[in-house]
C-alpha positions in Angstrom: 0.0 0.0 0.0 1.3 3.4 -1.0 1.7 5.7 2.0 1.9 9.0 0.1 1.6 10.5 -3.4 3.0 14.0 -3.9 1.6 16.1 -6.8 3.3 19.2 -8.2 1.7 21.3 -10.9 4.1 23.5 -12.8 3.9 26.1 -15.5 7.1 27.8 -16.8 8.9 27.4 -13.5 11.6 24.9 -14.6 14.4 25.8 -12.2 12.0 26.2 -9.3 10.3 22.9 -10.0 13.6 21.1 -10.1 14.6 22.7 -6.8 11.3 21.8 -5.3 11.8 18.2 -6.3 15.3 18.0 -5.0 14.3 19.3 -1.5 11.2 17.0 -1.5 13.2 13.9 -2.3 15.9 14.8 0.2 13.2 15.1 2.9 11.4 11.9 1.9 14.6 10.0 2.2 14.6 10.9 5.9 11.3 9.0 6.4 10.1 5.5 6.0 7.2 6.5 3.8 6.4 4.5 0.7 6.0 7.5 -1.6 5.8 8.4 -5.3 5.9 11.8 -6.9 3.8 13.1 -9.8 4.3 16.3 -11.8 1.7 17.8 -14.0 3.3 20.2 -16.4 0.8 22.7 -17.8 2.3 23.1 -21.3 5.4 24.9 -20.2 7.5 26.5 -22.9 10.7 26.7 -20.8 11.8 23.1 -21.2 10.4 22.0 -17.9 9.1 18.6 -19.0 12.5 17.5 -20.6 14.5 18.8 -17.6 12.3 16.9 -15.1 12.5 13.7 -17.2 16.3 14.0 -17.3 16.9 14.9 -13.6 14.2 12.8 -12.0 13.4 9.7 -14.0 11.3 8.3 -11.1 8.8 11.1 -11.3 5.5 10.3 -12.9 5.4 13.1 -15.4 2.1 14.1 -17.0 3.1 16.6 -19.7 0.0 18.6 -21.0 -0.5 20.3 -24.3 -2.4 23.2 -22.7 -2.5 25.1 -19.4 -5.4 23.6 -17.4 -4.8 25.8 -14.3 -4.1 24.7 -10.8 -7.3 22.9 -9.9 -7.7 20.9 -13.1 -3.9 20.2 -13.2 -4.0 18.6 -9.7 -7.2 16.7 -10.7 -5.4 15.1 -13.7 -2.9 13.4 -11.3 -5.6 12.6 -8.7 -7.6 10.7 -11.3 -4.5 8.8 -12.3 -4.3 7.8 -8.6 -7.8 6.4 -8.7 -9.8 9.3 -7.2 -13.0 10.5 -8.8 -14.6 13.9 -9.1 -17.6 12.9 -7.0 -17.4 11.1 -3.6 -16.2 7.6 -4.5 -14.3 4.9 -2.5 -10.7 4.4 -3.6 -9.4 1.6 -1.4 -6.3 1.0 -3.5 -5.3 4.7 -3.5 -2.5 6.2 -1.4 -3.2 6.7 2.3 -2.5 10.4 1.8 -1.9 12.9 -1.0 0.4 15.9 -0.7 -0.2 18.8 -3.0 2.9 21.0 -3.3 3.5 24.2 -5.3 6.4 24.2 -7.7 7.8 27.4 -6.1 8.6 25.8 -2.8 11.5 24.3 -0.9 10.7 21.5 1.5 12.7 21.9 4.7 14.1 18.9 6.6 11.6 17.1 8.7 8.5 18.7 7.0 7.1 15.5 5.5 7.5 13.5 8.7 5.8 16.3 10.7 2.9 16.6 8.2 2.2 12.8 7.9 2.5 12.3 11.7 -0.3 14.8 12.1 -2.7 12.5 10.3 -1.6 9.6 12.6 -1.8 11.5 15.9 -5.0 13.5 15.1 -7.3 10.9 13.5 -10.0 13.5 12.9 -7.7 15.4 10.5 -8.8 15.5 6.9 -6.3 18.2 5.7 -3.2 19.7 7.1 -0.9 22.5 5.8 2.7 23.4 6.6 4.1 26.5 8.2 5.3 28.8 5.4 8.2 31.2 5.1 9.3 33.5 2.2 12.5 33.0 0.4 14.4 35.4 2.8 13.2 33.3 5.8 10.6 35.8 6.9 7.2 34.7 8.1 4.4 34.0 5.6 0.8 33.5 6.5 0.0 29.9 5.5 -3.3 29.4 7.3 -6.6 31.3 7.2 -10.1 31.5 8.6 -12.8 31.0 6.1 -13.4 34.4 4.3 -16.0 36.9 5.5 -17.2 40.2 4.2 -14.7 42.1 6.3 -11.9 40.6 4.3 -13.4 42.0 1.1 -13.3 45.5 2.6 -9.7 45.1 3.8 -8.5 43.7 0.4 -10.4 46.1 -1.9 -10.5 49.5 -0.4 -7.5 51.8 -0.1 -7.1 52.3 3.6 -4.1 54.6 3.4 -5.9 57.1 5.6 -5.5 54.7 8.6 -2.3 55.0 10.7 0.2 52.4 9.5 0.2 50.6 12.9 -3.6 50.5 13.0 -3.8 49.1 9.4 -1.1 46.5 10.3 -3.1 45.3 13.2 -6.3 45.2 11.2 -4.6 43.3 8.3 -3.1 40.7 10.6 -6.3 40.2 12.7 -8.9 37.5 12.6 -11.1 40.0 10.8 -8.8 39.4 7.8 -8.7 35.6 8.4 -5.2 35.6 10.0 -4.1 33.6 13.0 -1.9 34.9 15.8 1.9 34.3 15.4 1.9 32.8 18.8 0.0 29.8 17.4 2.7 29.2 14.8 5.5 29.7 17.3 3.9 27.3 19.8 5.0 24.4 17.7 1.8 22.4 18.0 -0.8 21.7 15.3 -3.7 24.1 15.6 -7.2 24.1 13.9 -7.8 26.4 11.0 -10.3 27.2 8.3 -8.0 26.4 5.3 -4.3 26.3 4.4 -2.8 28.2 1.6 -2.8 26.0 -1.5 1.0 25.8 -1.6 0.9 22.8 0.8 -2.1 20.6 1.3 -1.8 17.1 2.8 -5.1 15.3 2.4 -6.2 12.0 4.0 -7.5 9.5 1.5 -10.8 9.2 3.3 -11.4 13.0 3.1 -10.8 12.9 -0.7 -13.1 9.8 -1.0 -15.9 11.7 0.8 -15.6 15.0 -1.0 -14.3 14.4 -4.5 -11.7 16.5 -6.2 -11.0 20.2 -6.8 -14.0 22.1 -8.3 -12.5 23.0 -11.7 -14.8 26.0 -12.0 -12.1 27.6 -9.9 -9.5 27.9 -12.6 -7.1 29.6 -10.2 -7.6 30.9 -6.7 -10.0 29.9 -4.0 -10.0 26.3 -5.1 -8.3 25.3 -1.8 -10.9 27.3 0.2 -13.8 25.6 -1.6 -12.3 22.1 -1.0 -11.5 22.9 2.6 -15.1 24.0 3.1 -16.4 20.7 1.7 -13.9 18.8 3.8 -15.0 20.6 7.0 -18.7 20.1 6.1 -18.0 16.3 5.8 -16.9 16.4 9.5 -13.2 16.5 9.2 -10.9 19.0 11.0 -8.3 21.0 9.3 -4.9 21.9 10.9 -1.7 23.9 10.4 1.4 22.0 11.5 4.0 24.6 12.5 6.7 21.9 12.9 6.5 21.3 9.1 8.4 24.2 7.5 8.2 24.9 3.7 9.8 27.9 2.0 7.3 29.3 -0.5 8.6 31.8 -3.0 5.0 32.8 -3.8 3.3 33.7 -7.0 6.1 32.7 -9.4 3.6 31.5 -12.1 0.9 34.0 -11.5 3.4 36.9 -11.5 3.9 36.3 -15.2 0.3 37.5 -15.9 -0.5 40.0 -13.1 -3.6 41.8 -14.5 -5.2 38.5 -15.6 -4.3 37.0 -12.2 -6.2 39.9 -10.4 -9.3 39.2 -12.6 -9.0 35.5 -11.9 -8.8 36.1 -8.2 -12.0 38.1 -7.9 -13.9 35.9 -10.3 -13.0 33.0 -8.0 -13.9 34.8 -4.9 -17.3 35.8 -6.1 -17.8 32.2 -7.3 -17.0 31.0 -3.8 -19.6 33.3 -2.3 -22.1 32.2 -4.8 -21.5 28.5 -4.0 -21.1 28.6 -0.2 -22.8 31.7 1.2 -26.4 32.9 1.5 -28.0 35.0 -1.3 -27.9 38.0 1.0 -24.2 37.6 1.6 -23.6 37.2 -2.1 -25.5 40.4 -2.8 -23.4 42.3 -0.3 -20.2 40.8 -1.6 -21.1 41.8 -5.2 -21.8 45.3 -4.0 -18.6 45.6 -2.0 -16.5 44.3 -5.0 -18.1 46.9 -7.3 -17.5 49.7 -4.8 -14.0 48.4 -4.1 -13.1 48.2 -7.8 -14.3 51.8 -8.3 -12.2 52.9 -5.3 -9.1 51.2 -6.7 -9.7 53.0 -10.1 -9.8 56.4 -8.3 -6.7 55.5 -6.3 -4.9 54.4 -9.5 -4.6 58.0 -10.6 -1.7 58.4 -8.3 0.3 55.6 -9.9 2.7 55.6 -12.9 1.1 54.8 -16.2 2.7 51.4 -16.5 1.0 50.3 -13.2 -2.1 52.5 -13.6 -3.5 51.4 -17.0 -3.4 47.6 -16.4 -4.9 48.1 -12.9 -7.8 50.2 -14.3 -8.5 47.7 -17.0 -8.5 44.8 -14.5 -10.7 46.7 -12.0 -13.3 47.5 -14.8 -13.4 43.8 -15.7 -13.8 42.9 -12.0 -16.7 45.3 -11.6 -18.4 43.7 -14.6 -17.9 40.2 -13.2 -19.4 41.3 -9.9 -22.3 42.8 -11.8 -22.9 39.6 -13.7 -22.7 37.2 -10.7 -26.1 36.2 -9.5 
């Protein structure tokens, strides 16, 4: 029986993906896990597929001819492992599946800490790692499920607030953040959802909830799946003893304006799927107002930043108007 399958989805991140694989394999060698690694390459044009084949012949490489996005890319490998889109038993599947971003470096001991969490906390359906940026600084890797207050904090320029006040607001539970003390405590703590950069899923949780919802082409797919996992009765944790360096946004930074549009389309889709009609109406209104506020604020920016932002915000406002 396979203990663990690791899935990495890549798109034009050749050097980063190779480094992620090196650190992953180095850490797996420190465990007794029976593991295999899958890479879904979303039609990269930087030679990723050939480089992965050459450097890591043991990897199950699924080279695609088009970019399917994050959710569908992971689903391609999950289906190969015997999982299905709808709740379906998969007794021959791996005991756990670890979804790992291509722009990560797995630090020593991370895989053991993550998999031990599933063993010691049997009610756990999903667990995420503690994340740090490339310079070693702290990165939020766990969040509460989004509320309307997060829309306000994300959308509206709050530069009129004192910097200290805004910092406290941004890092508060109103914005879905957890106190640093929980991360520094070194014990797994319950969360709403992890950042999609690291997601260790128990086989039973996947069997009960199906796969990623591919309507979320990019962004919020991990939030949606976490909501379904929680609704099925599983608990979700962050394990601070598992440290992963996350360089953050290396694929999406290649298409910034489109990424912004994708983000808000997905967020509104999340509200439509999981929240009440009244909450959806309020969310739509806040997004339209926030997009207008961002357009007004863009006037202070250089043209190279201003014009793409205005175009993106206008598209976001139209998306919010059309969501019902």
